[in-house]
SEVEXLUM-42405 format. One record per residue: x negated, y negated, z negated of N, C-alpha, C, O, CB in turn; residue in three letters. Coordinates in steps of 0.001 Angstrom, whole numbers, plus 500000, padded with zeros to 6 digits. Each point is the difference from the previous one (the first is absolute). Last residue first. Glycine has a CB too. Layout:
XYZXYZXYZXYZXYZALA
...
This chain:
780011661499558830499041499048499593499562500373498866499144499334499419501704499020501646UNK
502669503824501311498771500720499880499044499037499605498873500491499932501668501185501700UNK
503349496477498670500320501060499012498547500670500073499411500176498934503440500215501414UNK
497735496179503038500151499907498720500126500414498675499896499316498982500377500015502376UNK
499956502568502890498945498925500074499426499594498335499041500277499279502305498691503218UNK
503547502432499526498516501038499189499104499673499860499664500377498877500633501018501703UNK
502777495414500937499766500437499340499571501053499038499769500005498791500919498654502282UNK
498780499972503178499301499019499006500307500493499038499036500334499312500928497780501579UNK
501754504610501951498399499840500103499605499325499274499001500346499370500808499902502400UNK
504404499047498924499806501052499151498930500537499870499813500623498955501912499661501357UNK
499268496339502578500351499946498814499637500485498656499644499523498922501493500225502563UNK
498972501313503121498801499273500119500160499703498114499103500317499219500789498422504029UNK
503794503254498633498811500687500091498939499013499750499336500698499234501576500985502311UNK
504120498250496481498923499489501176498730500465499794499405500017498923501682497976501393UNK
503944503992498317498719499611500279499022499329500646499617500362501113501126500775498330UNK
504557498862498597499528500030500936498632500027499377499769499315499004502045499744502506UNK
501817502774495269499914498725500705498557500275501366499382501065499993501665497261497217UNK
500631504664498860501298499256500594499994498860500903500956499313500359499793501336497722UNK
496362502747499585500296498212499189501185499924501309500609498932500067496336499383498677UNK
501603506016501677500146499354498657499826499330499348499840500039498780500231500817501339UNK
499566500132504578501196501049499757500199499473498510501163499742499688498223502676501981UNK
496860495567500547501460499152499956500887500478499221500691499365499203499169500057502816UNK
495985503106498479500089498696498480501315499186500343500647499441499114496396499890500452UNK
502817504061503441499963500709498457499807498846499277500710499736499031498229502603501312UNK
499917496514503992501251500623500291500280500287498100500476499028499413499064502316503786UNK
496148497286497836501010498941499842501452500325499816500774499406499249497706499466502033UNK
497841504513499669500467499407498563500645498846499784500481499771498890497898501188500535UNK
501148500548504956500569501195499351500020498836498131500885499386499404497665503699502707UNK
498925494743500986501419500117500335501123501273498912501047499865499367497705499358503477UNK
496419500638497063500391499054499476501299499285500232500445499148499231497430500966500666UNK
500105503948501945500389499964498743500022498810499592500249500204498812499075501684500833UNK
500086498092504467501246501135500457500026499752497599500970499575499373498177503201504389UNK
497322494782498351501081499853500232501293500424499445500911499318499532497700500469501831UNK
497110502235498594500250499135498652501714499260499985500867499988499126496060499316500886UNK
501109503132504005500832500805499150499964499299498371500732500435499112498686501910502593UNK
498133495397501883501573500213500533500477500846498381500644499449499107499051501001504406UNK
495740499029496085500578498669499874501998499965500634500948499359499547495807499578500941UNK
500141505110500253500440499488498257500553499098499870501027500034499323497494500537499820UNK
501722501868505568499060498929499489500701499967498728501221499919499865497949498617502259UNK
501564505124501788500595499028498740498514499777499115499076500695499579503887500494500149UNK
495691500518504197501086499512500233500900499517499314500684499103500492498806501921500647UNK
495305498794498293501134500859499854501172499373500652500133498778500070498978502144497841UNK
495804497514503493500853499952498788500913500341499841500665499099500513498659499783499240UNK
495442503097502098501542498900500038500969499932499752500495501123499903499048498600501060UNK
496085503040498992500010498494499064500776499272500907499675498901500449497944500938498298UNK
502388504914502027499305498843501121499667498632499388499568499047500649501857501939501259UNK
499939503200496070498727500492500555499403498523501085498939499699500545502046503467499366UNK
502955496013497234498674500473498905498940500305501017498893499479499864502463501781498004UNK
502854498291504188499211498679499475498802500124499263498997499298500126503004499789499732UNK
500086505234501351499355498674501248499460498661499415498870499520500092503021501175501604UNK
500709502254495819498814500395499652499599499489501102498938499459499689501157502394498862UNK
503805496707501205499497499651498756498600500644500145499101499305499528503207500562499069UNK
500731501247504503499245499166500250499336499408499061499013499366500374502124500563501153UNK
500651504004498273499213499940500591499358498463500676498949499801500610502100502621499366UNK
502458498955496576498689500197499664499332499873501365498990499384499659501425502096498221UNK
503864496819503105499363499303498863498732501224499575498990499395500359503585499005498681UNK
499078503922504082500229498872500780499084498866498610498780499836499976504189501039501856UNK
499055503148496548498731500547501190499790498343500589499077499674499254501863503480501808UNK
502760496653496550499233500055499108498648500054500377499095499289499563502592501530499368UNK
502145499472504369499293498328499373499412500361499358498927499638500482502335498807499429UNK
498941504811503773500820499647498652498956498756499522498832499622500096502363503143499066UNK
498838499005505345499936499045499978501022499871498615501061499379499946498096500213502748UNK
498417504340499003498716498470499890501614498500499470499687499002499351497473501940503965UNK
504689504067495734499774499354501209498877499097499432499907499724498804502544500435502454UNK
499487502724495005499605499993501495499147499521500548498799500149499772502706499967500340UNK
502584499615495855498782500528500148499843499927501835500824499780500887499297501922496470UNK
501787494491498984500086501167500552499079500599500564498908499450500143502752499965499957UNK
498884496784496976499433500709499932500548501500500565500090501032499335499037497224499033UNK
504261497610500786498684500367499964499674501464500204500814500923500028499015497194498585UNK
503704499026504549500005501157498703498352500460499740499223500558500775503491500637500000UNK
499191494404501819500608500857498683499540500786499076499908499932498774501288500024502411UNK
499527499521504743499174499378498794500524500267498520500865500848499785498583497307501871UNK
501315504271503445500238499164499055499141499918498849499301500879499495502674499406501312UNK
496387499220504413500183501434498919501199499517498731499900498780499869496992502158500418UNK
503113496740504387498943500204498887500411500899499293501147500445499970498118497583499885UNK
502607498891503823500116501173500484498622500639499225499016500315500669502463499031501784UNK
501770495942496950498903500442500139499668501707499933500395500526498959499339497025500219UNK
504888498971501794499270500726499192498992500703500092500305501080500505501204498763499022UNK
501079495138501896499033501245500520499908501000498859499665499458498947498796499039502610UNK
504425496968499898500030501005499406498873500786500459499856500115501217502438499626498413UNK
499440495100502100499991501007500048499400500767498347499673499306499037500255500058503885UNK
503025496183500157499299500292499327499838501795499902500894500740500411499644496684498653UNK
499336497888504004500935501497499783499175500612498657498785499957499810501922500786503190UNK
497689495268499727501174499960499534500970501259499764501188500124500298498332497812500685UNK
495629501939499729500841499631501492501459499652499574500830500135500898497794501669500748UNK
499556500850494366498958499982501323500970498918501390501036500408500525497696502839498751UNK
501516498451494733500443499397500885498776499601501186498895499494499806503032499840498337UNK
498528504550497588499281498626500510501062499315500742501119500311499594496446500591500690UNK
500389503885496380501584499590501169499335498352500084499009499588499398504017502187499455UNK
495553503480498966499743498578500708500807499281500822500588500334501029497638500421498883UNK
500566504382496258500889498985501154499381498751500431498909499764499481503135500943499496UNK
496713504477499079499493498242499844500713499783501467499942500380501170497148499324497276UNK
505195504260498746498915499832500598499622498631499721500394499326499048500075502380502549UNK
503316498255496703499865501298501084498736499679500725499950499200500934502672501289499546UNK
497567496594495736500929500117499733500432501781500778500354500954499307499839495879500278UNK
496108499174500557499821500929500068500802501854499505499506501123499900498815496529500273UNK
501100496700502318500381500613498506499718501279500186499852500253501196501979498329498054UNK
497943496376503333499444500986500198500389501195498671499850499413498928498334498921502620UNK
502034496150501619499933500938498805499412501194500442499279500180500982502662498939497933UNK
497887496284503834500255500679499642499994500774498750499237499500499174500584499880502666UNK
498923496048499487499682500322500711500826501577500773500154500125501215497884498114497549UNK
501679499603496939500087498849500946500348500601501202501103499671500435497272498880498513UNK
501859504710497329498858499130500207501261499276500682501200500272499968495950500955500219UNK
503027502400495943500568499202500884499143499040500710499210499381499287502596500969499404UNK
498289505072498879499317498938500565500777498941500665500645500378500978497709501172499222UNK
501279503205496296501105499463501078499343498450500230499683499425498959502859502096500096UNK
495654503851498547499872498268500351500991499725500634500577500927500569497241498762499675UNK
500717504871496625500366499479501286500340498279499741500257499369498975500795503297501892UNK
498493501528495965498350499425500715500543499688501308499685500692500969498233500947497903UNK
506041500807499557498469499674499391498974499407500740499613500282501134500747501469497714UNK
505127499288501192499189499596500427498953499498499493499999498831499615501397501212501398UNK
504337500995498750498436499965499876498982499811500803500273499720501167500376501357497675UNK
505019498279499929499088499751500777498912499817499451499745499010499315501575500346501912UNK
502353502308496687499632500427501347498746499909500688499262500837500522502705498709499516UNK
499210500323494496500313498977501736499982501489500645499894501170499633498421495820500621UNK
501084501678494749501290500432500360500367499393501385500836499175500368499808501041497153UNK
493743500515500022501326498909500236501016501026501050499660500807500865498719496322499089UNK
497044503497497571500655500690499660501830499030500569501034499839499352496555501466498472UNK
497451497927502397499647501453500255501584500073499647500151501214500137496899499662499194UNK
501289494921502963500789500518498891499344501347499936499209500331500884503101498340499402UNK
497071495504501735499633501375499628500628500626499418500667499402499156497827500154500891UNK
500965495881502960500809500899499362499084501373499572499110500531500664503045498407500761UNK
497292495690500629499187501341499174501312500707499361500708499482499136496651499255500019UNK
501785496733504638501253500556499277499350501226499221499363500433500960502616498837500934UNK
495785495927500258500134501563499922500796500533498887499980499629498827497880500487502159UNK
500346494498501978501079500979498907499781501833500410499885500532501104502467497082498921UNK
495245497020501205500453501519500719500753500590498515499857499593498847497679501069503338UNK
499876494937497898501787500034500424500303501290499581500821500229499111499400498314503113UNK
495314500319497240500269499514501579501611500057499820500662499725501001497006501421500638UNK
499881500632494861499991498507499586500048499657501542499331498995500241499165500683497191UNK
504815503925500925498467500005500401499837498394500198500879499154500166498878503463501191UNK
504000500698495562499770499064500973498552499399500548499242499714499073502899499933499926UNK
501260504845499288498352499385499914500204499016500961500339500197501167498017501883498322UNK
504880501568497462500369498963500958498261499328499862499356499877498958503993499628500603UNK
498418505386498465499442498967500121500285498767501251500352500355501125498225501385497588UNK
502930502937497820500584499683501180499324498586499690500265499411498952502138502228501590UNK
498293503468497798499290499136499573499731498773501507499543500370501082499405501720496726UNK
502578503311498665500413499263501332499469498768499541499818499761498806502389501418502134UNK
497398501599496068500302501062501129500292499611501118500289500685500981500381500513497688UNK
495954497365497504501218500066499963500276500891501484499199500621500698501144496985497617UNK
496828503634497202500057499252501399501064499835500243500919500585499427497503500103501450UNK
500547502713496191500413498215499151499711499313500945499881498863499542499476501098498055UNK
502165505090501690499940499030500694499954498732499791500944499249499757499722502127500977UNK
499508502472496217498776499785500901499545498932500980498884499533500229501560502450499478UNK
503927499619498116498911499597499017498568499452500242499303499210499364501913502378499718UNK
502077500540504182500480498715499798499070499553498784499503498890500190503061501517500748UNK
496039503284502225500424500371498836500014497883499526499053499224499866499627504355499678UNK
502739499499505545498578499003499153500818499969498611501212500153499845497512497774502316UNK
501977504968501506500977499917499262498932499335499418499048500673499603502894501096500444UNK
496858500614504516500745499735498777499800499202499314498973499396500310501296502125499675UNK
498619497594504693498662500184498803500702501368498750499089500586499415499889495946500690UNK
504081500736503070498946500797501193499189501150499060499941501217500178499475496322501618UNK
504945500872495529498624499156500528499324501117501009499980501220499840499439497181497676UNK
505493500205498901499576501186501374498964499204500426500167498793500175502120502382500862UNK
498514498814493812500256498993501088499484500871501511498978500660500187500523496875497930UNK
500734503295496454499949500529501267500243499982500780500506501011500486499344499521498956UNK
501151495374497377499511501447499335500157500767501494500760499518500840500278500487496129UNK
497958494645502811500889501250500614499372501136499525498821500312500164501898498669501963UNK
497230496634497831500477500793498833500937501065499995500335500645499006499215497529500201UNK
498414498937504417499206500741499120500471500692498502499376500751499251499155497668502034UNK
503480498342501822500444501685500694499155500645498858500466500948499368499707498968503783UNK
499227495362496486501694500006499767500587501876500948501103500434500330499212495665499926UNK
495509499889498631500030501458499277501214500398500505500599499967498926498146499728498860UNK
498684496339505087501145500501499405500018501269499117499777500968500728501029497943501136UNK
496617496015499678499783501375500593501516500506499006500698499301499266495872501099501323UNK
501589494941502684500980500683498121499542501465500526499741500448501117503334497885498025UNK
495607496133502853499626501116500034500706500759498896500195499504498890497773499734502206UNK
499529496456501848500859500036499149500436501834500107499593500688500936501133496237499325UNK
494525499727501119500881501378499892501271499422498943499870499226499051497787502909501200UNK
498385494632503066500647500437498560500947501480500471500335500386501120499936496610497653UNK
496033501022504094500184499032498998500855500265498943499743499502498904499796499154502667UNK
497004504134501879501374499758499318500029499203499305499104499979499155501413501657500895UNK
496215500460503579500270498627499550501589499538499221500826499167500372497383500471501772UNK
499668503530501309499889500419498730499394498755499521498835499611500072500996502963500174UNK
501902499548504365500081498848499226499569500839498233500293501070499468501983497262502566UNK
498360503738503343498579499304499176500483498929499194499782498892500491498480501464501366UNK
504625502652499648500245498907500099498736498894499789499963498799499734502323502242499685UNK
497975504287500174500860499123501050499648498936500812499655499917501179501611500603497454UNK
497223501093497016498939500068501068500924499768501376499536499349500936498638502473497658UNK
504370497927497651499212498783499794498601500197500925499221499064500182501854500533497193UNK
502229503963502288500571498576500338499075498907500325499975499300501013501719501284497546UNK
497287503953499679500448499595501631499913498808500247499222499395500737502240502064499478UNK
498255498793495020498786500192500681499919500078501661499195499381500696500396501752497086UNK
504559499638499755499381498469500290498309499370500036499555498865500167502773500962498661UNK
499963504852500898500796499209500896499368498448500023499781499282500975502446502319498487UNK
495793501729497217499537500273501566501050498770501551499629499529501075499860503897497589UNK
500850496154496403498821499629500538499841500244501315499643499260500917499572501005497160UNK
504679501371499829500326498634500230498366499665500644499990499544501143502244499856496632UNK
498037504859500269500095500243501168500459498151500218499438499770501072501197503518499089UNK
497770497501495426499596500857500875500518500506501424499449501014500428499976499292497498UNK
501483495765499299498442500076500194499179501331500521498846500133500410501407498239497725UNK
504614500865501212499417498566500509498194500359500566499310499858501009502562498431496777UNK
501243504446499470500048500661501552499211498876500744499422500211501066503125501161498942UNK
496789498623494864500517501362500599499737499642501718498949500207500606503239500510497188UNK
494582497123497771501143500468501176500559500606500267499550501108499704499896498428500804UNK
496093500401497394500727498477499706500737499620500970499726499100500794498624500082498038UNK
499450504780499898499757499836501288500925498415499987500476499512501025499152503529500038UNK
499380499282494447499047500495501199499516499579501101498831499991500387501985501211498972UNK
503214497552498034498657499469499233498605500667500995499079499336500475502298500737496601UNK
503198500907504049499679498385499453498549499994499821499141499390500637503079500132497963UNK
499959505312503389499299499527498526499608498127500004498827499735499736499770503221500077UNK
502957500540503789501126499461498699499615499521498720500581499803498932500689501761501865UNK
496130500831502268500820499006501157500441499468499049499481498887499920501216502120502205UNK
495969501963496585500413498808499780500725499270500407499954498819499653498788501438499923UNK
501045505172501408498869499218499663500727498732499643501221500120500098496930501012501428UNK
505781500774500509498686500863499896499118498847499328500405498838499958499799502968502345UNK
504584497729499873499756500264498728498646500690499389500098500730499014502267499274501315UNK
499804496613503998499155501010499938499586499865498176499424499100499390499657500798503695UNK
505376498864500110499288499450498830498582501277499602500247501103499512502531497419499450UNK
501409500266504673498458501022499759498778498849499717499178499248500522501498503024501538UNK
504363497130499972499678500821498523498988500869500094499962501222500147502207498794499189UNK
498640496345503646501573500047499514499860500528498421500404499554498926500810501146503718UNK
494807496404499863500438501195499631501538500154499726500595499020499551497126501161499629UNK
499201495747503261500746500512499556500617501306499471501071500187500578498581498162500367UNK
497115497330500726499091501159499394501752500739499060500124499911498778496286498493500752UNK
501758497192504053501395501150499818499278501271499402499271500762500635502368498496501701UNK
498129495146499353498970500944499126501081501101499624501095499784499480497008498279499348UNK
502103497180504660500414500742498690499251501408499945499355500387500975503085498451499029UNK
497300496153502163499756500747499784500811500997499320500782499507499187497660499182501243UNK
500344496007502086500707500844499227500017501583500383500070500332501183501207497543498431UNK
496652498774502653500082499106499344501293500949498819500813499346499348498219498246502817UNK
497323502541502134500681501088498878500561499615499054499516500582499029499154500638501283UNK
499072496761504743500087500161498676501295501108499362500966500516500562497884496902499604UNK
500172504234504346500039498746499511499802499460498712500087500977499257501026499229502292UNK
498967503985500679500805499668499126500199498233499649500762499363499273498556503234499980UNK
497010499391503741501184500290500670501682499853498462501164499967500399496714502142501967UNK
496568497369497077501197499058500020501196500554500616500981499455499493497511498741500613UNK
497494504687499571499788499049500815501177498737499944500199499361501033498499502597500326UNK
501269500689494856498581499142499943499887499441501753499486498904500220498987502922497452UNK
505198500767501309500432498910498970498425499257500091499917498789499792502251502659498297UNK
497787502639504113501131499103500854499898498455499034499788498902500515502287503555500387UNK
495924501294497195498828499475501359501049498796500723499636498927500480498814503955500322UNK
503367499380495523498482499313499800499416499503501151499226499056500161500292502406498158UNK
504159501867502154500646498570499511498802498882499636500158498818500304502038502571498560UNK
496129503434501764500548499099501623500522498649499466499418498965500323501646503270501265UNK
497371500388494937498865499489501206500590499512500642499745498827500273498853502475499922UNK
504680500709497036499480498679499599498700499354500713499820498783500014501187501982497856UNK
500962503417503512501400498787499949499165498805499893499862499096500824502259502168497748UNK
494900502882500588500729499125501739500616499550500470500029499765501208499652500856499178UNK
497813499812494536501180500491500618499659499355501549499581498889500324502289501196497296UNK
495819498241498752499402501220501523500905500599500133499647501039500557498182499581499252UNK
502869496608496758499485498883500706499439500476501694499717499430501054499557499479496228UNK
502033503872498217501347499597500639499749498969501614500781499945500950500376500054496059UNK
495929500777499150500020501093500931501030500114501127499933500558501095499148500433497042UNK
498272496347497398501223499523501105500137501015500774499173499457500732500442498245499465UNK
496907502105495690500489500483500940501584500003500599500895500790499696497109500176499469UNK
497142495960499780500943500631499193501495500864501119500454499632501083498595498077496660UNK
494836500422501722501781500183500780500940500427498918499768500465498884499487500531503569UNK
495487496634497634501025500527499246501124500164500823500528499023500530498648500039497527UNK
494679500817501926501512499869500888500979500579498885499773500920499214499362499604503593UNK
496063497327495437500595501066500566501324499729500617500641498981499744498129502265498711UNK
498100495462498833500218500164501805500162501430500553499467500342501056498956497648499284UNK
501575499312494962499287501975500445499674499940501281499116500702500492502472500960498188UNK
501080494632499738498765500072498677498782500940500356498813500021499675503101499766498399UNK
502646499663504127499548499451500661498575499565499270499221499225500554503119500392500604UNK
500914503499497692499157500295501385499317499050500430499199500231500905502215501060499802UNK
500439498118494830499246501394500088499208499794501331498786499835500122503097501819498610UNK
501913495357500798498719499181499614498674501584500284499060499992500795502476497612496733UNK
503166503675503317498755499008501387499302499534499190498893500033500537502319498969501434UNK
500862502904494972499528501147500784499422499410501600499090500385500735502872501351497794UNK
500461495581497869498393500523499690499636501312501189498846500369500215501401499085496660UNK
504299498250503705498592499818500308498713499749499643499097499354500531502169500404500263UNK
502192502944498617500063500382501011499270499139500557499395500256501041502398500837498806UNK
499815498911495509498795500737500480499403500075501349498820500333500109501973500751498290UNK
502473496107500468498945499547499227498826501368500318498820499927500343502923498431497578UNK
502565501751503763499190499465500685498630499783499213498916500118500571503068498994500706UNK
500917505091497605499878498154499745498822499298501105498869500396500279501582499891496655UNK
500372504842502979501218500117499358500351498024499819501132499542499849498268503567498639UNK
497313498746505634500264500475498892500828499723499410500869499690500816497663500561499192UNK
501094500859504205498423499163499973500244500178498100499401500925499451500258496573503417UNK
503950505541499444499480498731499938498782499132499757500759499041499859500970501545499843UNK
497828503475502580500775498801499614500655500204498546499767500918499214500725498597503357UNK
494300502699498566502119500167500038500232498973499941499267499183499444501594502571499378UNK
494346498079502164500575499701498774501572500153500855500575499285500821497291498900497491UNK
496501502192502688501845500485500864500667499979498981499620500890499238500122500850502612UNK
494706496426498349501260500732499002501656499762501198500532499125500683498004499815496026UNK
495385501366502955500897499749500407501235500296499365500116500929499201498513499097502344UNK
496625499725495524501168500835500870501011499354500893500660499214499320499208502160498867UNK
496655497976498074499496499589500813500616500541501136499302500140501005498936499418497694UNK
502651499182497009499455501393499821499312500134501369498971500669499899502904500422498406UNK
501126495498500794498946499889499462498939501139499980498832499799499668502561498704499288UNK
503016502015502973498932499334501087498986499436499018499005499700500658502689499537501431UNK
501208503483495344499299500620501320499026499428501045499000500462500550502919500449499177UNK
500639497036496276498932501167499758499580500490500900498785500197499971501938500331498485UNK
503117496932502863498921499354499709498406500624499035498872499527500130503441498808500198UNK
501631504191500893499799499603501287498738498955499664498918500175500560503774500224500520UNK
499631501283495181499274501352500744498962498985501274498773499924500061503856502496499646UNK
500884494710497895498931500696499386498754500837500122498880499858499508502780499770499938UNK
502286499257503322498793498680499969499340500280499089498825499701500212502214498488500469UNK
502296505109499752499264499555501105499345498980499831499033500142500749502259500683500408UNK
501725501102494977498409499912500425499321500179500978498904500550499901501144499861498633UNK
504859499515500845499047499238498963498998500173499522499700499626498866501618500014500741UNK
501366502584504175499627498483500241499479499273498812499446498912500151502296501015501513UNK
497459505623498924501170498839499899499338498744499987498838499723499702502782501599498955UNK
495547501644504520500550499882497995501487499360500338500575499556500994496675499517497242UNK
498791501715505342501296500957500186500916499819498462500889500786499674497597501298502153UNK
497194495573501148499862500035499209501716500361499481500732499012499943496701499619500343UNK
497732502288502586501088499617500269500896500509498209499775500930499225499783499345504210UNK
494983498357498315500812500917498884501544499113500722500110498803500269497780501739496741UNK
497006500325504890501139499749500196500938500040499128500379501171499981498945499311501638UNK
495700500917499106500455499008500452501092499119499879499874498789500185499003502324500655UNK
498269502802495805500744499585500848500131498264500715499770498964499375501137503229499285UNK
495741499930498840499855500723501136501277499574500612499998499850501222498490502114497979UNK
500197497116496852499690498914500702499596500598501680499262499601500901499877498998496544UNK
503774501850497494499102501238501081500132498938501007501020499377500291499661503573499232UNK
501855495773496807498063500095499378499364500445501662498879499718500425501252501756496193UNK
504453498217502380499575499011500811498932499850500132499418499250500783501980499948498896UNK
501003504559498136500027499930501445499325498892500370499448500199501082502525500895499123UNK
499181498340495551498809500986500484499754500180501164498906499651500446501414501371498052UNK
503238496531500010498510499384499831498996500625500272498923499563500408501742499460498175UNK
503822502892501745499360499317501455499233499068499166499902499036500758502037501051501396UNK
499723504486495695499647498567499770499268499593500634498797500260499958501547499782498406UNK
500277504275502262501634499836499230499602498085499442500797499406499275499937504160499287UNK
497011499863505825499630499557498967501597499281499311501018499755500647496057499992500395UNK
499746503948502971501278499597499322499480498799498368499016500052499263502419502991501850UNK
495781497767504254500418500388498267500932499368499694500341498875500363497755501453498760UNK
499484501923505413500974499414499716500005500204498338499950501052499361501198499243503157UNK
496472502316501187499786499153498620500289498676499288499269499253499351499450501985501270UNK
503267501540503672499712500776498823499196499920498902500024500822499083500499500108502316UNK
502437495806500861499268500525500321499605501192498817500276500072498803499331497811502815UNK
505949500123498492498606499756500503498659501139500250500251501193500169500655496723498615UNK
504155502216501243499416498795500497498723499745500207499397499578500987502167499831498168UNK
501249504098498263500231500213501702499763498609501039500473499791501117501532502099498091UNK
496198499420495933500232501120500831499971499863501287499242500423500872501841500235497618UNK
499166495481498454498639500462500554500193500926500811499646499806501163499203499734497116UNK
504688499366499830500010499450501028498576500074500815499755499936501204502139498780497669UNK
499352503732497279500711500334500892499633499013501150499858500547501094501847500497497304UNK
496880497585497330499288501346500612500595500320501363499219499889500945500415501161496703UNK
501940495353500157498861499714500630499123501425500669499254500196500960500816497568497276UNK
503815503053499145500285499357501067498796499069501049500102499796501210502101500351497175UNK
497669501665497489500322501210500487500790499389501510500536500711500850499668500860496429UNK
498276495547498961498998500870500699500384500500500680499304499746500983499677500531497880UNK
502983495927499631500647501072499790498570500266500940499606499353500970503584500665498458UNK
496691495935500884499961500492498089500212501360499939499495500543499017501653497404499900UNK
496130500945505601501688499669499298499697500381498685499124500706499500502712499937502443UNK
494990498969502915499926499998498871501415499740499645500742499356500742496865500096499177UNK
498589502270503250501102500066499459500190499385498945499222500155499058500877501449501858UNK
495774498676503716500375499744498003502288500010500564500702499751500981495914497300497359UNK
500851502903505174498563500962499903500430499441498003499207499869499068498164499842504180UNK
504609500670502279500422499555498791499195500869499344499717501165500276502545497972500053UNK
496559498687505004500280501312499000500561499548498467499778498837499662498082502527501629UNK
501232496403504118500419500304498785500126501582499138500435501125500241500577496733500760UNK
498303500706504147498763499687498981500704499777498510499101499414499397499250499259502609UNK
505808501695501197498293500437500453499166499729498930500616499712498974499498499669503413UNK
504970501462496789499207498857500218498742500497500203499452500748499190501838497771499555UNK
502500503843499146500088499648501550498984499484500992499905500246501203501975499380497915UNK
498910500995495744499729501107500737499658500100501130499159500787500432501900499720498451UNK
500595495428499323498944500309499878499302501169500603499050499924500779501617498872497628UNK
503685501107500720500104498918501118498547500182499747499816501143500420502522497031499699UNK
499276504271496424500269500591501620499446499004501081499519500501501016502800500678498275UNK
497389497229496331498998501015500275500344500827501278499146500434500774500379499670496728UNK
503692495832501346498318499526500304499459501847500112500001500389501167499520496511496875UNK
505071503454501677499101499254500733499033499648500111499385500197501049501696499567498961UNK
501373503083496994501195499935501407499385499017501123500531499885501105501860500306497255UNK
494957500982496970500380501174500975500627499762501536499694500517501074500743500531496632UNK
499094495215499359498416500535500282500765501562500526500134500015501223497695498494496446UNK
505651499198500605499319499371500992498524500295500459499571499516501048501978499001498150UNK
500442504111497098500824499712501325499439499597501255499696500662500992501737498761497540UNK
494821501291497622501696500469500060500569499231501445499420499409500910501088500634495984UNK
494845499713500695500002500988501149501511500563499730500269501185499802496871499521500397UNK
499494495130498633501167499946499410500314501230501702499929499733501200500619497075496689UNK
495237501226502791500546499956498573501356499585499953500406498852500181497470500650498985UNK
497754502402504681501667499543499689499919499849498333499204500611499286502285500996502937UNK
494046497616501477500447501013498455501435499153499887500197498785499976497017501832498252UNK
499315500234506284501366499397499498500219500455498505500159501191499734500938498892502724UNK
494656499074501930500572500904499167500965499171498409499710499049499275497887502802501920UNK
500283498123504666500665499423498939500343501176498778500494501119500141500492497003501710UNK
495364502057502346500626500369499113500859499292498653499520499943498868498856501404502260UNK
């Protein structure tokens, strides 16, 4: 039996992690921690064992030697701190995306993993959608050829999350770029199997955030609390010359919306997730396109079937611990996502390209 502790019992824990883990065999949730005790108690009542414990201090939870695995479901600012402490206490860690606020913190998490020998993965559940899994198989087989250009899509028309700390730059590190752009970028890099960025150019916008009583799927936001960007865009050049355009927004005046999707252009064919999964190419002197008959992707945490991406993510994560195999999402891959997001934010502030290796070298000098 794998015994799990949940740190952070807010929305992502209640809507994704705990319901998914409840469906996985040979798993029990034995500890729940939140700075608001009522939330931890409620989670225990709904998902915990009869003997499960409730905590308001994660450090006290980590002293429990009966716990095998920690799920970190807290604001981004504490991802690295809690994940590192959990691994050092002898526990495997599933950390919700993004890996960390900064690449420095993400690198420290990997160092802790290597130092302790514990497993670490990051919550990019969109890899487990049917369309994503099928497209990845096609890419692995080389059916698209050399993927040299791609787009990562994370665009909402008006769906700004107005609860929790989503609008707090200090707690989260950013807005839609680090929240939903991270999913689109992860999918795109995974499909391309290319984790060697060279340089990044980007810009962020705070154009609609100051609007009073704005139309919004989750109700009007408070402009005074909206301290993160409302939109961010980046252009990434990889070491092999491949390029990626990343678009992300919580509030954009557009009808072209799509979240956690990718468009790929290869030498043998292309693919997109605009209206289902569409593949295009050329054969015998003729052009073709086909739409794959798959369940629509892009809806997080939908209820029911065994095809639920959150359940599939949790299942493979637990199996990687039981069988001592590598989880589908490696922390090294998640680190590259964080590096690129960080570079887009830096480029937006400086108005200049950010070279990834140079950025790492400069960061290293600061840390010495």
